N, CA, C, O and the ligand as a Tripos MOL2 file, in Angstrom:
@<TRIPOS>MOLECULE
protein
  297   295    75     0     0
PROTEIN
NO_CHARGES

@<TRIPOS>ATOM
      1 N          43.2020   21.2230  -54.6010 N.3       1 MET1
      2 CA         41.8400   20.7310  -54.8450 C.3       1 MET1
      3 C          41.8850   19.2470  -55.2050 C.2       1 MET1
      4 O          42.7750   18.7920  -55.9220 O.2       1 MET1
      5 N          40.9300   18.5270  -54.7040 N.am      2 ASP2
      6 CA         40.8660   17.1010  -55.0030 C.3       2 ASP2
      7 C          40.0170   16.8690  -56.2450 C.2       2 ASP2
      8 O          38.8170   17.1460  -56.2590 O.2       2 ASP2
      9 N          40.6580   16.3590  -57.2790 N.am      3 ILE3
     10 CA         39.9690   16.1300  -58.5470 C.3       3 ILE3
     11 C          38.7490   15.2290  -58.3570 C.2       3 ILE3
     12 O          37.6980   15.4390  -58.9640 O.2       3 ILE3
     13 N          38.9130   14.2360  -57.5120 N.am      4 TYR4
     14 CA         37.8200   13.2600  -57.3580 C.3       4 TYR4
     15 C          36.5970   13.8770  -56.6810 C.2       4 TYR4
     16 O          35.4710   13.4260  -56.8930 O.2       4 TYR4
     17 N          36.8190   14.9070  -55.8690 N.am      5 ASP5
     18 CA         35.6860   15.5770  -55.2280 C.3       5 ASP5
     19 C          34.9770   16.4970  -56.1990 C.2       5 ASP5
     20 O          33.7640   16.6910  -56.1180 O.2       5 ASP5
     21 N          35.7420   17.0630  -57.1190 N.am      6 GLU6
     22 CA         35.1760   18.0650  -58.0120 C.3       6 GLU6
     23 C          34.3470   17.4600  -59.1310 C.2       6 GLU6
     24 O          33.3360   18.0250  -59.5480 O.2       6 GLU6
     25 N          34.7860   16.3040  -59.6100 N.am      7 ILE7
     26 CA         34.1910   15.7630  -60.8360 C.3       7 ILE7
     27 C          33.0170   14.8390  -60.5310 C.2       7 ILE7
     28 O          33.1060   13.9330  -59.7020 O.2       7 ILE7
     29 N          31.9270   15.0970  -61.2210 N.am      8 GLU8
     30 CA         30.7400   14.2750  -61.0380 C.3       8 GLU8
     31 C          30.5660   13.3670  -62.2330 C.2       8 GLU8
     32 O          30.7440   13.7900  -63.3750 O.2       8 GLU8
     33 N          30.2200   12.1190  -61.9720 N.am      9 LEU9
     34 CA         30.0520   11.1390  -63.0280 C.3       9 LEU9
     35 C          28.6250   10.6070  -63.0330 C.2       9 LEU9
     36 O          28.0470   10.3010  -61.9900 O.2       9 LEU9
     37 N          28.0800   10.5090  -64.2380 N.am     10 GLN10
     38 CA         26.7690    9.8860  -64.3960 C.3      10 GLN10
     39 C          26.9100    8.3700  -64.2610 C.2      10 GLN10
     40 O          28.0150    7.8400  -64.1500 O.2      10 GLN10
     41 N          25.7800    7.6970  -64.2720 N.am     11 ASP11
     42 CA         25.8110    6.2310  -64.2780 C.3      11 ASP11
     43 C          26.2940    5.7310  -65.6370 C.2      11 ASP11
     44 O          26.2520    6.4590  -66.6280 O.2      11 ASP11
     45 N          26.7460    4.4980  -65.6710 N.am     12 CYS12
     46 CA         27.2040    3.8720  -66.9100 C.3      12 CYS12
     47 C          26.0890    3.8860  -67.9570 C.2      12 CYS12
     48 O          24.9580    3.5050  -67.6520 O.2      12 CYS12
     49 N          26.3910    4.3230  -69.2010 N.am     13 PRO13
     50 CA         25.3540    4.3510  -70.2370 C.3      13 PRO13
     51 C          24.9140    2.9510  -70.6700 C.2      13 PRO13
     52 O          23.8640    2.8060  -71.2950 O.2      13 PRO13
     53 N          25.6790    1.9490  -70.3560 N.am     14 TYR14
     54 CA         25.3180    0.5830  -70.7580 C.3      14 TYR14
     55 C          24.5590   -0.1650  -69.6750 C.2      14 TYR14
     56 O          23.5350   -0.7930  -69.9440 O.2      14 TYR14
     57 N          25.0630   -0.0980  -68.4520 N.am     15 CYS15
     58 CA         24.4700   -0.9580  -67.4170 C.3      15 CYS15
     59 C          23.9740   -0.1740  -66.2060 C.2      15 CYS15
     60 O          23.4330   -0.7550  -65.2650 O.2      15 CYS15
     61 N          24.1580    1.1500  -66.2300 N.am     16 ARG16
     62 CA         23.7410    1.9920  -65.0980 C.3      16 ARG16
     63 C          24.5700    1.7370  -63.8410 C.2      16 ARG16
     64 O          24.1740    2.1000  -62.7330 O.2      16 ARG16
     65 N          25.7100    1.1160  -64.0350 N.am     17 GLY17
     66 CA         26.6210    0.9340  -62.9050 C.3      17 GLY17
     67 C          27.3400    2.2280  -62.5760 C.2      17 GLY17
     68 O          27.1380    3.2480  -63.2350 O.2      17 GLY17
     69 N          28.1670    2.1810  -61.5670 N.am     18 ALA18
     70 CA         28.8870    3.3710  -61.1150 C.3      18 ALA18
     71 C          30.1530    3.5790  -61.9300 C.2      18 ALA18
     72 O          30.9080    2.6370  -62.1720 O.2      18 ALA18
     73 N          30.3800    4.8150  -62.3500 N.am     19 GLY19
     74 CA         31.6020    5.1470  -63.0630 C.3      19 GLY19
     75 C          32.7240    5.4570  -62.0970 C.2      19 GLY19
     76 O          32.4960    5.9610  -60.9970 O.2      19 GLY19
     77 N          33.9440    5.1500  -62.5210 N.am     20 LEU20
     78 CA         35.1150    5.4010  -61.6850 C.3      20 LEU20
     79 C          36.1670    6.1180  -62.5120 C.2      20 LEU20
     80 O          36.6060    5.6210  -63.5480 O.2      20 LEU20
     81 N          36.5650    7.2960  -62.0400 N.am     21 LEU21
     82 CA         37.6200    8.0520  -62.7130 C.3      21 LEU21
     83 C          38.9710    7.4630  -62.3280 C.2      21 LEU21
     84 O          39.2790    7.3170  -61.1450 O.2      21 LEU21
     85 N          39.7740    7.1250  -63.3310 N.am     22 GLU22
     86 CA         41.0640    6.4910  -63.0600 C.3      22 GLU22
     87 C          42.1840    7.2440  -63.7570 C.2      22 GLU22
     88 O          42.0150    7.7410  -64.8700 O.2      22 GLU22
     89 N          43.3250    7.3240  -63.0940 N.am     23 GLU23
     90 CA         44.5010    7.9280  -63.6830 C.3      23 GLU23
     91 C          45.4710    6.8070  -64.0460 C.2      23 GLU23
     92 O          45.7370    5.9060  -63.2500 O.2      23 GLU23
     93 N          45.9840    6.8880  -65.2530 N.am     24 GLU24
     94 CA         46.8310    5.8120  -65.7640 C.3      24 GLU24
     95 C          48.2700    6.2820  -65.8710 C.2      24 GLU24
     96 O          48.5890    7.1300  -66.7040 O.2      24 GLU24
     97 N          49.1280    5.7430  -65.0420 N.am     25 GLY25
     98 CA         50.5670    5.9520  -65.1820 C.3      25 GLY25
     99 C          51.0170    7.4040  -65.1890 C.2      25 GLY25
    100 O          52.0970    7.7070  -65.6960 O.2      25 GLY25
    101 N          50.2140    8.3080  -64.6390 N.am     26 GLY26
    102 CA         50.6260    9.7020  -64.5790 C.3      26 GLY26
    103 C          50.6110   10.4280  -65.9070 C.2      26 GLY26
    104 O          51.2430   11.4760  -66.0430 O.2      26 GLY26
    105 N          49.8940    9.8880  -66.9020 N.am     27 TRP27
    106 CA         49.8600   10.5980  -68.1930 C.3      27 TRP27
    107 C          48.4720   10.7410  -68.7850 C.2      27 TRP27
    108 O          48.2920   11.5110  -69.7280 O.2      27 TRP27
    109 N          47.5080   10.0410  -68.2780 N.am     28 CYS28
    110 CA         46.1620   10.1940  -68.8320 C.3      28 CYS28
    111 C          45.0940    9.8210  -67.8080 C.2      28 CYS28
    112 O          45.3620    9.2080  -66.7740 O.2      28 CYS28
    113 N          43.8730   10.2210  -68.1460 N.am     29 TRP29
    114 CA         42.7030    9.8570  -67.3550 C.3      29 TRP29
    115 C          41.7290    9.0970  -68.2360 C.2      29 TRP29
    116 O          41.6840    9.3030  -69.4490 O.2      29 TRP29
    117 N          40.9640    8.2340  -67.6340 N.am     30 TYR30
    118 CA         39.8130    7.6480  -68.3050 C.3      30 TYR30
    119 C          38.7850    7.3080  -67.2400 C.2      30 TYR30
    120 O          39.0900    7.2820  -66.0480 O.2      30 TYR30
    121 N          37.5580    7.0480  -67.6890 N.am     31 VAL31
    122 CA         36.5070    6.6290  -66.7670 C.3      31 VAL31
    123 C          36.1070    5.2140  -67.1250 C.2      31 VAL31
    124 O          35.8950    4.9020  -68.2960 O.2      31 VAL31
    125 N          36.0040    4.3730  -66.1410 N.am     32 THR32
    126 CA         35.6070    2.9970  -66.3760 C.3      32 THR32
    127 C          34.4090    2.6390  -65.5070 C.2      32 THR32
    128 O          34.2020    3.2170  -64.4400 O.2      32 THR32
    129 N          33.6260    1.6800  -65.9800 N.am     33 CYS33
    130 CA         32.4680    1.2090  -65.2250 C.3      33 CYS33
    131 C          32.9110    0.0940  -64.2860 C.2      33 CYS33
    132 O          33.5830   -0.8540  -64.6930 O.2      33 CYS33
    133 N          32.5250    0.2250  -63.0450 N.am     34 MET34
    134 CA         32.9330   -0.7900  -62.0740 C.3      34 MET34
    135 C          32.1520   -2.0900  -62.2470 C.2      34 MET34
    136 O          32.5480   -3.1300  -61.7200 O.2      34 MET34
    137 N          31.0510   -2.0310  -62.9790 N.am     35 ASP35
    138 CA         30.2330   -3.2410  -63.1520 C.3      35 ASP35
    139 C          30.5440   -3.9790  -64.4460 C.2      35 ASP35
    140 O          30.8080   -5.1810  -64.4270 O.2      35 ASP35
    141 N          30.5140   -3.2570  -65.5840 N.am     36 CYS36
    142 CA         30.6590   -3.9610  -66.8620 C.3      36 CYS36
    143 C          32.0070   -3.7130  -67.5340 C.2      36 CYS36
    144 O          32.3190   -4.3560  -68.5360 O.2      36 CYS36
    145 N          32.8040   -2.8040  -67.0060 N.am     37 GLY37
    146 CA         34.1410   -2.6040  -67.5560 C.3      37 GLY37
    147 C          34.2110   -1.7240  -68.7850 C.2      37 GLY37
    148 O          35.2880   -1.5670  -69.3600 O.2      37 GLY37
    149 N          33.0940   -1.1420  -69.2080 N.am     38 SER38
    150 CA         33.1360   -0.1840  -70.3090 C.3      38 SER38
    151 C          34.0050    0.9920  -69.9090 C.2      38 SER38
    152 O          34.1220    1.3010  -68.7230 O.2      38 SER38
    153 N          34.6120    1.6490  -70.8780 N.am     39 GLN39
    154 CA         35.4370    2.8000  -70.5150 C.3      39 GLN39
    155 C          35.5290    3.8140  -71.6450 C.2      39 GLN39
    156 O          35.2520    3.5170  -72.8070 O.2      39 GLN39
    157 N          35.9300    5.0240  -71.2600 N.am     40 THR40
    158 CA         36.1320    6.0790  -72.2420 C.3      40 THR40
    159 C          37.5130    5.9080  -72.8590 C.2      40 THR40
    160 O          38.3460    5.1520  -72.3600 O.2      40 THR40
    161 N          37.7360    6.6260  -73.9540 N.am     41 ALA41
    162 CA         39.0990    6.7340  -74.4770 C.3      41 ALA41
    163 C          39.9460    7.4600  -73.4310 C.2      41 ALA41
    164 O          39.4230    8.2720  -72.6680 O.2      41 ALA41
    165 N          41.2450    7.1740  -73.3910 N.am     42 PRO42
    166 CA         42.1130    7.8860  -72.4540 C.3      42 PRO42
    167 C          42.3250    9.3300  -72.9050 C.2      42 PRO42
    168 O          42.4850    9.6040  -74.0950 O.2      42 PRO42
    169 N          42.3240   10.2440  -71.9400 N.am     43 ILE43
    170 CA         42.5920   11.6580  -72.2110 C.3      43 ILE43
    171 C          43.9710   11.9770  -71.6350 C.2      43 ILE43
    172 O          44.1590   12.0160  -70.4190 O.2      43 ILE43
    173 N          44.9180   12.2000  -72.5240 N.am     44 ALA44
    174 CA         46.2970   12.4160  -72.0880 C.3      44 ALA44
    175 C          46.5390   13.8720  -71.6900 C.2      44 ALA44
    176 O          45.8620   14.7870  -72.1570 O.2      44 ALA44
    177 N          47.5190   14.0520  -70.8180 N.am     45 TYR45
    178 CA         47.9620   15.4070  -70.4690 C.3      45 TYR45
    179 C          49.4760   15.3930  -70.3730 C.2      45 TYR45
    180 O          50.0880   14.3510  -70.1390 O.2      45 TYR45
    181 N          50.0740   16.5640  -70.5550 N.am     46 ARG46
    182 CA         51.5290   16.6480  -70.5470 C.3      46 ARG46
    183 C          52.0670   17.5080  -69.4190 C.2      46 ARG46
    184 O          53.2460   17.4180  -69.0770 O.2      46 ARG46
    185 N          51.2240   18.3310  -68.8430 N.am     47 THR47
    186 CA         51.6980   19.2350  -67.8000 C.3      47 THR47
    187 C          50.7630   19.1490  -66.5930 C.2      47 THR47
    188 O          49.6060   18.7530  -66.7280 O.2      47 THR47
    189 N          51.2650   19.5170  -65.4190 N.am     48 PRO48
    190 CA         50.3980   19.5120  -64.2330 C.3      48 PRO48
    191 C          49.1850   20.4230  -64.4160 C.2      48 PRO48
    192 O          48.1060   20.1480  -63.8900 O.2      48 PRO48
    193 N          49.3710   21.4980  -65.1590 N.am     49 GLU49
    194 CA         48.2630   22.4330  -65.3700 C.3      49 GLU49
    195 C          47.1580   21.7950  -66.2040 C.2      49 GLU49
    196 O          45.9750   22.0820  -66.0170 O.2      49 GLU49
    197 N          47.5610   20.9290  -67.1220 N.am     50 ALA50
    198 CA         46.5880   20.2980  -68.0070 C.3      50 ALA50
    199 C          45.9210   19.0850  -67.3610 C.2      50 ALA50
    200 O          44.9480   18.5480  -67.8900 O.2      50 ALA50
    201 N          46.4420   18.6650  -66.2330 N.am     51 ARG51
    202 CA         45.9740   17.4140  -65.6280 C.3      51 ARG51
    203 C          44.5090   17.4980  -65.2120 C.2      51 ARG51
    204 O          43.7300   16.5830  -65.4780 O.2      51 ARG51
    205 N          44.1380   18.5920  -64.5620 N.am     52 LEU52
    206 CA         42.7580   18.7170  -64.1110 C.3      52 LEU52
    207 C          41.8000   18.8010  -65.2940 C.2      52 LEU52
    208 O          40.7280   18.1960  -65.2800 O.2      52 LEU52
    209 N          42.1910   19.5490  -66.3090 N.am     53 GLN53
    210 CA         41.3240   19.6630  -67.4800 C.3      53 GLN53
    211 C          41.1600   18.3140  -68.1650 C.2      53 GLN53
    212 O          40.0790   17.9950  -68.6600 O.2      53 GLN53
    213 N          42.2130   17.5330  -68.1950 N.am     54 ALA54
    214 CA         42.1190   16.2070  -68.8160 C.3      54 ALA54
    215 C          41.1440   15.3280  -68.0440 C.2      54 ALA54
    216 O          40.3770   14.5730  -68.6410 O.2      54 ALA54
    217 N          41.1720   15.4230  -66.7340 N.am     55 ALA55
    218 CA         40.2310   14.6470  -65.9170 C.3      55 ALA55
    219 C          38.8030   15.0950  -66.1950 C.2      55 ALA55
    220 O          37.8910   14.2730  -66.2920 O.2      55 ALA55
    221 N          38.6160   16.4110  -66.3240 N.am     56 ARG56
    222 CA         37.2760   16.9200  -66.6430 C.3      56 ARG56
    223 C          36.8230   16.4200  -68.0060 C.2      56 ARG56
    224 O          35.6610   16.0550  -68.1830 O.2      56 ARG56
    225 N          37.7390   16.4040  -68.9690 N.am     57 ASP57
    226 CA         37.3930   15.9550  -70.3160 C.3      57 ASP57
    227 C          37.0020   14.4760  -70.3220 C.2      57 ASP57
    228 O          36.0570   14.0830  -71.0060 O.2      57 ASP57
    229 N          37.7200   13.6750  -69.5700 N.am     58 ALA58
    230 CA         37.3860   12.2470  -69.4870 C.3      58 ALA58
    231 C          36.0010   12.0760  -68.8770 C.2      58 ALA58
    232 O          35.2050   11.2650  -69.3500 O.2      58 ALA58
    233 N          35.7190   12.8350  -67.8370 N.am     59 ALA59
    234 CA         34.3970   12.7600  -67.1960 C.3      59 ALA59
    235 C          33.3140   13.2230  -68.1600 C.2      59 ALA59
    236 O          32.2200   12.6590  -68.1910 O.2      59 ALA59
    237 N          33.6190   14.2480  -68.9450 N.am     60 HIS60
    238 CA         32.6430   14.7520  -69.9110 C.3      60 HIS60
    239 C          32.3170   13.6800  -70.9510 C.2      60 HIS60
    240 O          31.1480   13.4760  -71.2800 O.2      60 HIS60
    241 N          33.3180   13.0070  -71.4620 N.am     61 LEU61
    242 CA         33.0890   11.9250  -72.4290 C.3      61 LEU61
    243 C          32.1430   10.8800  -71.8450 C.2      61 LEU61
    244 O          31.2000   10.4250  -72.4920 O.2      61 LEU61
    245 N          32.4280   10.5260  -70.6110 N.am     62 TRP62
    246 CA         31.5840    9.5310  -69.9250 C.3      62 TRP62
    247 C          30.1500   10.0440  -69.8030 C.2      62 TRP62
    248 O          29.1900    9.3280  -70.0860 O.2      62 TRP62
    249 N          30.0320   11.2930  -69.3770 N.am     63 ASN63
    250 CA         28.7000   11.8370  -69.0900 C.3      63 ASN63
    251 C          27.8450   12.0340  -70.3350 C.2      63 ASN63
    252 O          26.6170   12.0460  -70.2460 O.2      63 ASN63
    253 N          28.4830   12.1880  -71.4990 N.am     64 ILE64
    254 CA         27.7040   12.3150  -72.7320 C.3      64 ILE64
    255 C          27.5790   10.9660  -73.4430 C.2      64 ILE64
    256 O          27.0190   10.8920  -74.5370 O.2      64 ILE64
    257 N          28.0930    9.9120  -72.8340 N.am     65 GLY65
    258 CA         27.8910    8.5700  -73.3700 C.3      65 GLY65
    259 C          28.9010    8.1190  -74.4000 C.2      65 GLY65
    260 O          28.6830    7.1250  -75.0930 O.2      65 GLY65
    261 N          30.0150    8.8420  -74.5100 N.am     66 LYS66
    262 CA         31.0730    8.4060  -75.4400 C.3      66 LYS66
    263 C          31.9270    7.3550  -74.7190 C.2      66 LYS66
    264 O          33.0540    7.6050  -74.2920 O.2      66 LYS66
    265 N          31.3390    6.2000  -74.6140 N.am     67 VAL67
    266 CA         31.9310    5.1350  -73.8240 C.3      67 VAL67
    267 C          32.0310    3.8850  -74.6890 C.2      67 VAL67
    268 O          31.1050    3.5440  -75.4250 O.2      67 VAL67
    269 N          33.1620    3.2140  -74.5860 N.am     68 ILE68
    270 CA         33.3920    2.0140  -75.3760 C.3      68 ILE68
    271 C          32.9780    0.8070  -74.5300 C.2      68 ILE68
    272 O          33.5030    0.5840  -73.4390 O.2      68 ILE68
    273 N          32.0370    0.0460  -75.0550 N.am     69 SER69
    274 CA         31.5880   -1.1210  -74.3080 C.3      69 SER69
    275 C          32.6320   -2.2170  -74.3560 C.2      69 SER69
    276 O          33.2320   -2.4760  -75.3990 O.2      69 SER69
    277 N          32.8410   -2.8500  -73.2300 N.am     70 SER70
    278 CA         33.7970   -3.9590  -73.1700 C.3      70 SER70
    279 C          33.1800   -5.2420  -73.6900 C.2      70 SER70
    280 O          33.8620   -6.2570  -73.8290 O.2      70 SER70
    281 N          31.8800   -5.1930  -73.9770 N.am     71 SER71
    282 CA         31.1940   -6.4370  -74.3430 C.3      71 SER71
    283 C          31.1200   -6.6290  -75.8490 C.2      71 SER71
    284 O          30.3880   -7.4970  -76.3240 O.2      71 SER71
    285 N          31.8790   -5.8180  -76.6210 N.am     72 VAL72
    286 CA         31.9320   -6.0110  -78.0490 C.3      72 VAL72
    287 C          32.4590   -7.4150  -78.3330 C.2      72 VAL72
    288 O          33.4930   -7.8170  -77.7990 O.2      72 VAL72
    289 N          31.7480   -8.1530  -79.1730 N.am     73 GLY73
    290 CA         32.1740   -9.4980  -79.4700 C.3      73 GLY73
    291 C          31.4280  -10.5570  -78.6700 C.2      73 GLY73
    292 O          31.5840  -11.7540  -78.9060 O.2      73 GLY73
    293 N          30.6270  -10.1100  -77.7350 N.am     74 ASP74
    294 CA         29.8180  -11.0690  -76.9650 C.3      74 ASP74
    295 C          28.7660  -11.7210  -77.8600 C.2      74 ASP74
    296 O          27.9900  -12.5550  -77.3940 O.2      74 ASP74
    297 ZN         28.5540   -0.4930  -67.0260 Zn       75 ZN75
@<TRIPOS>BOND
     1     1     2 1
     2     2     3 1
     3     3     4 2
     4     3     5 am
     5     5     6 1
     6     6     7 1
     7     7     8 2
     8     7     9 am
     9     9    10 1
    10    10    11 1
    11    11    12 2
    12    11    13 am
    13    13    14 1
    14    14    15 1
    15    15    16 2
    16    15    17 am
    17    17    18 1
    18    18    19 1
    19    19    20 2
    20    19    21 am
    21    21    22 1
    22    22    23 1
    23    23    24 2
    24    23    25 am
    25    25    26 1
    26    26    27 1
    27    27    28 2
    28    27    29 am
    29    29    30 1
    30    30    31 1
    31    31    32 2
    32    31    33 am
    33    33    34 1
    34    34    35 1
    35    35    36 2
    36    35    37 am
    37    37    38 1
    38    38    39 1
    39    39    40 2
    40    39    41 am
    41    41    42 1
    42    42    43 1
    43    43    44 2
    44    43    45 am
    45    45    46 1
    46    46    47 1
    47    47    48 2
    48    47    49 am
    49    49    50 1
    50    50    51 1
    51    51    52 2
    52    51    53 am
    53    53    54 1
    54    54    55 1
    55    55    56 2
    56    55    57 am
    57    57    58 1
    58    58    59 1
    59    59    60 2
    60    59    61 am
    61    61    62 1
    62    62    63 1
    63    63    64 2
    64    63    65 am
    65    65    66 1
    66    66    67 1
    67    67    68 2
    68    67    69 am
    69    69    70 1
    70    70    71 1
    71    71    72 2
    72    71    73 am
    73    73    74 1
    74    74    75 1
    75    75    76 2
    76    75    77 am
    77    77    78 1
    78    78    79 1
    79    79    80 2
    80    79    81 am
    81    81    82 1
    82    82    83 1
    83    83    84 2
    84    83    85 am
    85    85    86 1
    86    86    87 1
    87    87    88 2
    88    87    89 am
    89    89    90 1
    90    90    91 1
    91    91    92 2
    92    91    93 am
    93    93    94 1
    94    94    95 1
    95    95    96 2
    96    95    97 am
    97    97    98 1
    98    98    99 1
    99    99   100 2
   100    99   101 am
   101   101   102 1
   102   102   103 1
   103   103   104 2
   104   103   105 am
   105   105   106 1
   106   106   107 1
   107   107   108 2
   108   107   109 am
   109   109   110 1
   110   110   111 1
   111   111   112 2
   112   111   113 am
   113   113   114 1
   114   114   115 1
   115   115   116 2
   116   115   117 am
   117   117   118 1
   118   118   119 1
   119   119   120 2
   120   119   121 am
   121   121   122 1
   122   122   123 1
   123   123   124 2
   124   123   125 am
   125   125   126 1
   126   126   127 1
   127   127   128 2
   128   127   129 am
   129   129   130 1
   130   130   131 1
   131   131   132 2
   132   131   133 am
   133   133   134 1
   134   134   135 1
   135   135   136 2
   136   135   137 am
   137   137   138 1
   138   138   139 1
   139   139   140 2
   140   139   141 am
   141   141   142 1
   142   142   143 1
   143   143   144 2
   144   143   145 am
   145   145   146 1
   146   146   147 1
   147   147   148 2
   148   147   149 am
   149   149   150 1
   150   150   151 1
   151   151   152 2
   152   151   153 am
   153   153   154 1
   154   154   155 1
   155   155   156 2
   156   155   157 am
   157   157   158 1
   158   158   159 1
   159   159   160 2
   160   159   161 am
   161   161   162 1
   162   162   163 1
   163   163   164 2
   164   163   165 am
   165   165   166 1
   166   166   167 1
   167   167   168 2
   168   167   169 am
   169   169   170 1
   170   170   171 1
   171   171   172 2
   172   171   173 am
   173   173   174 1
   174   174   175 1
   175   175   176 2
   176   175   177 am
   177   177   178 1
   178   178   179 1
   179   179   180 2
   180   179   181 am
   181   181   182 1
   182   182   183 1
   183   183   184 2
   184   183   185 am
   185   185   186 1
   186   186   187 1
   187   187   188 2
   188   187   189 am
   189   189   190 1
   190   190   191 1
   191   191   192 2
   192   191   193 am
   193   193   194 1
   194   194   195 1
   195   195   196 2
   196   195   197 am
   197   197   198 1
   198   198   199 1
   199   199   200 2
   200   199   201 am
   201   201   202 1
   202   202   203 1
   203   203   204 2
   204   203   205 am
   205   205   206 1
   206   206   207 1
   207   207   208 2
   208   207   209 am
   209   209   210 1
   210   210   211 1
   211   211   212 2
   212   211   213 am
   213   213   214 1
   214   214   215 1
   215   215   216 2
   216   215   217 am
   217   217   218 1
   218   218   219 1
   219   219   220 2
   220   219   221 am
   221   221   222 1
   222   222   223 1
   223   223   224 2
   224   223   225 am
   225   225   226 1
   226   226   227 1
   227   227   228 2
   228   227   229 am
   229   229   230 1
   230   230   231 1
   231   231   232 2
   232   231   233 am
   233   233   234 1
   234   234   235 1
   235   235   236 2
   236   235   237 am
   237   237   238 1
   238   238   239 1
   239   239   240 2
   240   239   241 am
   241   241   242 1
   242   242   243 1
   243   243   244 2
   244   243   245 am
   245   245   246 1
   246   246   247 1
   247   247   248 2
   248   247   249 am
   249   249   250 1
   250   250   251 1
   251   251   252 2
   252   251   253 am
   253   253   254 1
   254   254   255 1
   255   255   256 2
   256   255   257 am
   257   257   258 1
   258   258   259 1
   259   259   260 2
   260   259   261 am
   261   261   262 1
   262   262   263 1
   263   263   264 2
   264   263   265 am
   265   265   266 1
   266   266   267 1
   267   267   268 2
   268   267   269 am
   269   269   270 1
   270   270   271 1
   271   271   272 2
   272   271   273 am
   273   273   274 1
   274   274   275 1
   275   275   276 2
   276   275   277 am
   277   277   278 1
   278   278   279 1
   279   279   280 2
   280   279   281 am
   281   281   282 1
   282   282   283 1
   283   283   284 2
   284   283   285 am
   285   285   286 1
   286   286   287 1
   287   287   288 2
   288   287   289 am
   289   289   290 1
   290   290   291 1
   291   291   292 2
   292   291   293 am
   293   293   294 1
   294   294   295 1
   295   295   296 2
@<TRIPOS>SUBSTRUCTURE
     1 MET1         2 RESIDUE 1 A MET
     2 ASP2         6 RESIDUE 1 A ASP
     3 ILE3        10 RESIDUE 1 A ILE
     4 TYR4        14 RESIDUE 1 A TYR
     5 ASP5        18 RESIDUE 1 A ASP
     6 GLU6        22 RESIDUE 1 A GLU
     7 ILE7        26 RESIDUE 1 A ILE
     8 GLU8        30 RESIDUE 1 A GLU
     9 LEU9        34 RESIDUE 1 A LEU
    10 GLN10       38 RESIDUE 1 A GLN
    11 ASP11       42 RESIDUE 1 A ASP
    12 CYS12       46 RESIDUE 1 A CYS
    13 PRO13       50 RESIDUE 1 A PRO
    14 TYR14       54 RESIDUE 1 A TYR
    15 CYS15       58 RESIDUE 1 A CYS
    16 ARG16       62 RESIDUE 1 A ARG
    17 GLY17       66 RESIDUE 1 A GLY
    18 ALA18       70 RESIDUE 1 A ALA
    19 GLY19       74 RESIDUE 1 A GLY
    20 LEU20       78 RESIDUE 1 A LEU
    21 LEU21       82 RESIDUE 1 A LEU
    22 GLU22       86 RESIDUE 1 A GLU
    23 GLU23       90 RESIDUE 1 A GLU
    24 GLU24       94 RESIDUE 1 A GLU
    25 GLY25       98 RESIDUE 1 A GLY
    26 GLY26      102 RESIDUE 1 A GLY
    27 TRP27      106 RESIDUE 1 A TRP
    28 CYS28      110 RESIDUE 1 A CYS
    29 TRP29      114 RESIDUE 1 A TRP
    30 TYR30      118 RESIDUE 1 A TYR
    31 VAL31      122 RESIDUE 1 A VAL
    32 THR32      126 RESIDUE 1 A THR
    33 CYS33      130 RESIDUE 1 A CYS
    34 MET34      134 RESIDUE 1 A MET
    35 ASP35      138 RESIDUE 1 A ASP
    36 CYS36      142 RESIDUE 1 A CYS
    37 GLY37      146 RESIDUE 1 A GLY
    38 SER38      150 RESIDUE 1 A SER
    39 GLN39      154 RESIDUE 1 A GLN
    40 THR40      158 RESIDUE 1 A THR
    41 ALA41      162 RESIDUE 1 A ALA
    42 PRO42      166 RESIDUE 1 A PRO
    43 ILE43      170 RESIDUE 1 A ILE
    44 ALA44      174 RESIDUE 1 A ALA
    45 TYR45      178 RESIDUE 1 A TYR
    46 ARG46      182 RESIDUE 1 A ARG
    47 THR47      186 RESIDUE 1 A THR
    48 PRO48      190 RESIDUE 1 A PRO
    49 GLU49      194 RESIDUE 1 A GLU
    50 ALA50      198 RESIDUE 1 A ALA
    51 ARG51      202 RESIDUE 1 A ARG
    52 LEU52      206 RESIDUE 1 A LEU
    53 GLN53      210 RESIDUE 1 A GLN
    54 ALA54      214 RESIDUE 1 A ALA
    55 ALA55      218 RESIDUE 1 A ALA
    56 ARG56      222 RESIDUE 1 A ARG
    57 ASP57      226 RESIDUE 1 A ASP
    58 ALA58      230 RESIDUE 1 A ALA
    59 ALA59      234 RESIDUE 1 A ALA
    60 HIS60      238 RESIDUE 1 A HIS
    61 LEU61      242 RESIDUE 1 A LEU
    62 TRP62      246 RESIDUE 1 A TRP
    63 ASN63      250 RESIDUE 1 A ASN
    64 ILE64      254 RESIDUE 1 A ILE
    65 GLY65      258 RESIDUE 1 A GLY
    66 LYS66      262 RESIDUE 1 A LYS
    67 VAL67      266 RESIDUE 1 A VAL
    68 ILE68      270 RESIDUE 1 A ILE
    69 SER69      274 RESIDUE 1 A SER
    70 SER70      278 RESIDUE 1 A SER
    71 SER71      282 RESIDUE 1 A SER
    72 VAL72      286 RESIDUE 1 A VAL
    73 GLY73      290 RESIDUE 1 A GLY
    74 ASP74      294 RESIDUE 1 A ASP
    75 ZN75       297 GROUP 0 **** ****
């Protein structure tokens, strides 16, 4: 199954830009905004079985608005 096909992402809670699910170095997932660069905390996984759930968890954080704005300090 393709994780990217399964997971649906809402628009960015800050700028309404498009969210992008990203995998970092084979150990975690996070969602980042392609427009403003806001992102969720990374969701780590340790096993292949946990990988899909971690991707879902990262998407869930994004979809409920638990997103860290990159514009802090502006
Ligand atoms: Zn954004």
